[in-house]
C-alpha positions as CSV (number, residue, x, y, z in Angstrom):
1,X,0.0,0.0,0.0
2,X,1.2,3.5,-0.8
3,X,0.9,5.6,2.3
4,X,3.1,8.6,1.6
5,X,2.1,11.7,-0.5
6,X,5.8,12.0,-1.3
7,X,5.7,8.8,-3.4
8,X,6.8,9.6,-7.0
9,X,3.7,8.2,-8.5
10,X,1.5,10.3,-6.2
11,X,3.4,13.4,-7.0
12,X,3.0,12.7,-10.7
13,X,-0.8,12.2,-10.4
14,X,-1.1,15.3,-8.2
15,X,0.4,17.4,-11.1
16,X,-2.7,16.5,-13.2
17,X,-4.7,19.0,-11.2
18,X,-3.1,21.7,-13.4
19,X,-3.3,22.3,-17.1
20,X,0.6,22.3,-17.4
21,X,0.8,18.9,-15.7
22,X,-1.9,17.4,-17.9
23,X,-0.2,18.8,-21.1
24,X,3.2,17.5,-20.1
25,X,2.0,14.0,-19.3
26,X,-0.9,13.9,-21.9
27,X,-3.1,12.3,-19.3
28,X,-6.7,12.6,-18.0
29,X,-7.5,12.6,-14.3
30,X,-10.5,10.4,-13.6
31,X,-12.1,10.6,-10.2
32,X,-14.8,8.4,-8.8
33,X,-16.3,5.0,-9.7
34,X,-18.7,6.1,-12.4
35,X,-16.1,8.0,-14.4
36,X,-13.5,5.3,-14.1
37,X,-16.1,2.7,-15.1
38,X,-17.2,4.7,-18.1
39,X,-13.6,5.1,-19.2
40,X,-13.1,1.3,-19.0
41,X,-16.3,0.6,-20.9
42,X,-15.2,3.0,-23.7
43,X,-11.9,1.2,-24.0
44,X,-9.8,4.2,-23.0
45,X,-6.1,3.6,-22.5
46,X,-6.0,3.4,-18.7
47,X,-2.6,4.0,-17.3
48,X,-2.9,4.0,-13.5
49,X,-5.5,2.9,-11.0
50,X,-5.3,4.0,-7.4
51,X,-7.9,2.7,-5.0
52,X,-8.5,2.2,-1.3
53,X,-9.1,-1.1,0.4
54,X,-12.7,-0.3,1.1
55,X,-13.3,0.5,-2.6
56,X,-11.7,-2.7,-3.8
57,X,-13.9,-4.7,-1.4
58,X,-17.1,-2.9,-2.6
59,X,-16.3,-3.0,-6.3
60,X,-14.4,-6.3,-6.5
61,X,-15.6,-7.2,-10.0
62,X,-14.8,-3.8,-11.5
63,X,-11.4,-3.8,-9.8
64,X,-10.6,-7.2,-11.3
65,X,-11.7,-6.1,-14.8
66,X,-9.8,-2.9,-14.8
67,X,-6.7,-4.5,-13.2
68,X,-6.4,-6.8,-16.2
69,X,-6.1,-3.8,-18.6
70,X,-4.5,-0.9,-16.7
71,X,-0.8,-0.4,-16.9
72,X,-0.3,0.1,-13.1
73,X,-2.6,-0.7,-10.2
74,X,-1.9,0.5,-6.7
75,X,-3.6,0.2,-3.3
76,X,-3.3,3.5,-1.5
77,X,-4.3,4.9,1.9
78,X,-7.4,7.1,2.3
79,X,-5.1,10.1,3.0
80,X,-3.1,9.5,-0.2
81,X,-6.3,9.2,-2.3
82,X,-7.6,12.5,-0.8
83,X,-4.3,14.1,-1.8
84,X,-4.6,13.2,-5.5
85,X,-8.2,14.1,-6.0
86,X,-9.7,17.5,-6.7
87,X,-13.0,16.6,-5.0
88,X,-13.9,17.1,-1.3
89,X,-15.3,13.6,-0.8
90,X,-13.7,11.1,-3.3
91,X,-15.4,7.7,-3.2
92,X,-12.2,5.6,-3.1
93,X,-10.8,5.5,-6.6
94,X,-8.8,7.6,-9.0
95,X,-7.4,6.6,-12.4
96,X,-5.4,8.2,-15.2
97,X,-5.9,7.6,-18.9
98,X,-4.2,8.8,-22.1
99,X,-5.7,11.9,-23.6
100,X,-6.5,11.0,-27.2
101,X,-8.2,13.9,-29.0
102,X,-10.9,13.0,-31.5
103,X,-10.7,13.8,-35.2
104,X,-13.4,15.3,-37.5
105,X,-13.0,12.2,-39.7
106,X,-15.1,10.4,-37.2
107,X,-18.1,12.5,-38.2
108,X,-19.7,10.9,-41.3
109,X,-23.2,12.4,-41.1
110,X,-23.6,15.6,-39.2
111,X,-27.2,16.4,-38.4
112,X,-27.0,18.4,-35.2
113,X,-23.9,20.1,-33.6
114,X,-22.9,22.7,-31.1
115,X,-20.5,25.6,-31.5
116,X,-19.4,27.0,-28.2
117,X,-17.4,30.2,-27.9
118,X,-15.4,31.3,-24.9
119,X,-17.1,29.2,-22.3
120,X,-15.3,29.5,-19.0
121,X,-17.1,27.5,-16.3
122,X,-16.1,23.8,-16.2
123,X,-19.4,22.8,-14.6
124,X,-21.3,24.4,-17.5
125,X,-19.3,22.6,-20.1
126,X,-19.6,19.2,-18.3
127,X,-23.4,19.7,-18.1
128,X,-23.6,20.6,-21.7
129,X,-21.6,17.5,-22.7
130,X,-23.9,15.4,-20.6
131,X,-27.0,16.9,-22.2
132,X,-25.5,16.5,-25.7
133,X,-25.0,12.8,-25.1
134,X,-28.5,12.4,-23.7
135,X,-30.0,14.0,-26.8
136,X,-27.6,12.2,-29.2
137,X,-26.1,15.1,-31.0
138,X,-23.2,14.5,-33.3
139,X,-20.4,16.8,-32.2
140,X,-19.3,19.8,-30.2
141,X,-16.8,22.5,-31.3
142,X,-15.2,24.6,-28.6
143,X,-13.1,27.7,-29.0
144,X,-9.6,27.3,-27.7
145,X,-10.0,30.3,-25.3
146,X,-12.6,28.3,-23.4
147,X,-12.1,26.1,-20.3
148,X,-9.9,23.1,-20.9
149,X,-11.9,20.1,-22.0
150,X,-9.7,17.9,-19.9
151,X,-10.3,19.9,-16.7
152,X,-11.2,17.3,-14.0
153,X,-14.4,19.2,-13.1
154,X,-15.5,19.0,-16.8
155,X,-15.1,15.3,-16.8
156,X,-16.9,14.9,-13.4
157,X,-19.7,17.2,-14.4
158,X,-20.3,15.2,-17.6
159,X,-21.0,12.1,-15.6
160,X,-19.0,10.0,-18.1
161,X,-20.7,11.5,-21.2
162,X,-17.3,13.1,-22.0
163,X,-16.3,9.8,-23.6
164,X,-19.5,9.5,-25.8
165,X,-19.6,12.9,-27.6
166,X,-16.9,14.0,-30.1
167,X,-15.5,17.3,-28.9
168,X,-13.1,19.4,-31.0
169,X,-11.1,22.4,-29.8
170,X,-10.3,25.0,-32.4
171,X,-8.8,28.5,-32.7
172,X,-11.1,29.3,-35.7
173,X,-14.8,28.6,-35.2
174,X,-15.6,30.9,-38.1
175,X,-14.0,28.5,-40.6
176,X,-15.8,25.5,-39.0
177,X,-19.2,27.4,-39.3
178,X,-18.6,28.5,-42.9
179,X,-17.6,25.0,-43.9
180,X,-20.8,23.4,-42.7
181,X,-22.9,26.4,-43.8
182,X,-21.6,25.9,-47.4
183,X,-22.7,22.3,-47.1
184,X,-26.3,23.5,-46.5
185,X,-26.5,23.3,-42.7
186,X,-28.7,25.8,-40.9
187,X,-26.8,28.1,-38.5
188,X,-28.7,29.1,-35.4
189,X,-27.6,31.8,-32.9
190,X,-29.3,32.5,-29.5
191,X,-29.8,36.1,-28.6
192,X,-31.9,37.6,-25.8
193,X,-33.7,40.0,-28.0
194,X,-34.2,37.9,-31.1
195,X,-37.8,38.2,-32.4
196,X,-38.2,34.4,-33.0
197,X,-38.7,32.0,-30.1
198,X,-36.7,28.8,-30.2
199,X,-39.8,26.6,-30.4
200,X,-40.7,28.3,-33.7
201,X,-37.5,27.0,-35.2
202,X,-37.4,23.9,-37.5
203,X,-34.7,21.8,-36.0
204,X,-35.3,18.6,-38.0
205,X,-33.0,19.8,-40.8
206,X,-29.2,19.7,-40.3
207,X,-28.3,22.4,-37.8
208,X,-25.4,24.0,-35.9
209,X,-26.4,25.8,-32.7
210,X,-24.1,28.6,-31.6
211,X,-23.6,29.3,-27.9
212,X,-21.6,32.0,-26.3
213,X,-19.8,33.1,-23.1
214,X,-21.7,33.0,-19.8
215,X,-21.5,36.8,-19.4
216,X,-21.0,38.4,-22.8
217,X,-22.7,35.9,-25.1
218,X,-21.7,35.3,-28.7
219,X,-19.3,37.6,-30.6
220,X,-20.7,39.7,-33.4
221,X,-18.5,37.8,-35.9
222,X,-20.3,34.5,-35.2
223,X,-23.7,36.1,-34.9
224,X,-23.2,37.5,-38.5
225,X,-22.9,33.9,-39.8
226,X,-26.3,32.7,-38.5
227,X,-29.3,32.1,-40.7
228,X,-31.6,32.2,-37.7
229,X,-31.6,34.2,-34.6
230,X,-33.7,32.9,-31.7
231,X,-34.5,33.8,-28.1
232,X,-35.7,31.9,-25.1
233,X,-38.7,33.5,-23.5
234,X,-38.0,34.8,-20.0
235,X,-40.2,36.1,-17.2
236,X,-40.2,39.8,-16.3
237,X,-37.1,40.9,-14.5
238,X,-35.0,37.9,-15.6
239,X,-32.1,38.8,-17.8
240,X,-30.8,35.5,-18.9
241,X,-30.6,31.7,-18.3
242,X,-27.6,29.7,-17.4
243,X,-25.9,28.6,-20.7
244,X,-26.1,24.9,-19.8
245,X,-29.9,25.2,-19.2
246,X,-30.4,27.2,-22.4
247,X,-28.5,24.5,-24.3
248,X,-30.7,21.8,-22.8
249,X,-33.9,23.6,-23.9
250,X,-32.6,23.9,-27.5
251,X,-31.4,20.3,-27.7
252,X,-34.5,18.8,-26.2
253,X,-36.7,20.8,-28.5
254,X,-34.6,19.4,-31.4
255,X,-35.1,15.9,-30.0
256,X,-38.8,16.5,-29.6
257,X,-39.2,17.6,-33.2
258,X,-37.2,14.7,-34.5
259,X,-39.2,12.2,-32.4
260,X,-42.8,13.5,-33.0
261,X,-42.7,15.3,-36.4
């Protein structure tokens, strides 16, 4: 059992709390049973598994399955596990996995996608990814000045959906939008004062939905590329919705139209 936070492996994993450490090691930090199990089910390249005695006893079959595939498996003390997690109450297991970015070649038939500009909150991004998986959209593009997609809180907030939805990071969202617009996709931007409500929109045709920063919204350069501008009706005195909730409304409206129209 590893009982010292000065252990070289523990120091290495601890560095994954920061962007620099994740970039240098090209690793994801996976915290908690559900996230680790999802990574295993999605055939991720698991590198290290750290677990407590109690976790191994409670999840013996999962421990046995992962131990056959992971490069290194280590029993650790509760204190050591607490040291390598970013959560307040970890549930006994942490793993690392190779970060393998997706490629657009995986997208063969784009029907519905998200374009996200300058999103800063990791919880919002994780929730958006979770909703995207639930509504079965095809891809997400994120501007490179947004929160890191490998931020541990993004992974946790996605509840494992991070592994199910292709996510691409780019410095040039304009080129991505123009490419798909030229292929006939409808480009939809959400604005608080747009005259058309989102439920008036026809979302059964191939569509890209544009979403902006939590505070300032979409840039004018992206808004100018939209075919449709839509708003979400709000009660008097309410200025805006959380971006993750706004995304959920739009994606579930698209799913409703696809299912019932």
